[in-house]
C-alpha angles and dihedrals in degrees: 000000000000090000091050092049091049090051092053093048089052092049090050092049092048091051092051092051091048093050090049093050090049090052092050094049092045091049092048091049091049091049093050091048090056099041100040119066117222116272091244090062103042124013120198090248093051091048092052094049091046093051091046093050092049091050092049091048095051093041092049092049091049090049091051092052093046091048092046093053089050092050093047089056089059097034095132089065093049091046088059090050091051091051090049089056090051097055099076094052090045092053092052091044089061092040094054094037091053091044091052094048107160094338131067132251118205091348092306121116125200090269089048092055091049091052092046095054095040089055090043089056091058095042092049092051092048097047101038110110106209092170091071090072092060098048092078092051090048091055097042097046097044098254090127088072094075092040092055091051092059121096085239130076113254087242087075090063090056092044093050088054090047094054095040092046095049090052092050094044092050092053085069105027100051095054092045091048092048090052092050089050091054090050102040098036105219123209104229116160106193122199129187092245095051092045095050092045090049094067099059090037090055092046093049091046092055092046093049094048091046099049093038090054092042096055087048090052090049088067082083086083085071107019132042094211101050089128089076089072090054089053090051090049091054089050092052091047089051090051104035105025098069102267103111087040137339108280092241088065097049120110115268099264093044094045091052090047091050090055094046101043124066099242097085090056091056095062119346101054096061089047092053089047093055097041090051098241093135132073125213093276092049090050094051092045092049094050091047090052092048093052094045095050092043089055090051091049093049092048092050092047091052093048094046093045097051094041091047097048091053093059097035117116129160142158120229126000 
């Protein structure tokens, strides 16, 4: 009898354990079915990419705000930098306006030259990529170490400085340019077509100037004096991008070089778009050249970055 009773108790215990296990498995399955989306809706690869993108986006925005607050604290220094960049266009503004006098040169009157160079001042400030000058030092002195350890690409660091710098510079440049416009009275005849075309032309000009300068700066992975190429780039922009003179007034060989090389499309082309110096064919050709050279710049940047990081080594930073 005792043995039979023990057998019944054991069977009852085994049954309770089995029911409890079935309940845990059922509950776990139900929970998984609630919390986990079907594979057709969200694959593991898609989830990882989405999470990474959201992290980069939030981190990039936080980095921009932090950099902007740092720059605002030292805004007087950056105002001086912006004023220094305004001086060469202002010099050539007065040179060409005086040379034109009451007549016109290459289809531009005195007021036309004033409008051209005032727009050029704004475009040059918005497209100038000052961060490219710091990339080489970051590589040479080991500062790239900390940037590579972040969950963000080091490009975000340069982009944050670009955005923060442009905001700080414009706080100085826009009021000064407005005062100069009131004094010098430019002749600027805006149309809806030119205004709308100016926006993508300016965005492409900035992107082209940024990535072109960035891949040149990445040569610091191999050479200690890569900054010399950035200086050469600035000299070519000054000569061929419409700063020393509108590209239409350049001598034959220089004018052809300005239309073939990328430098005009970094500064001069958006200015020509807004001031109405181009017809429909000129607009299409200019945008095609901007897109083509931007593709080349981004490709060179990608190649230089991947090759440079593979051989990069430093202590400290």
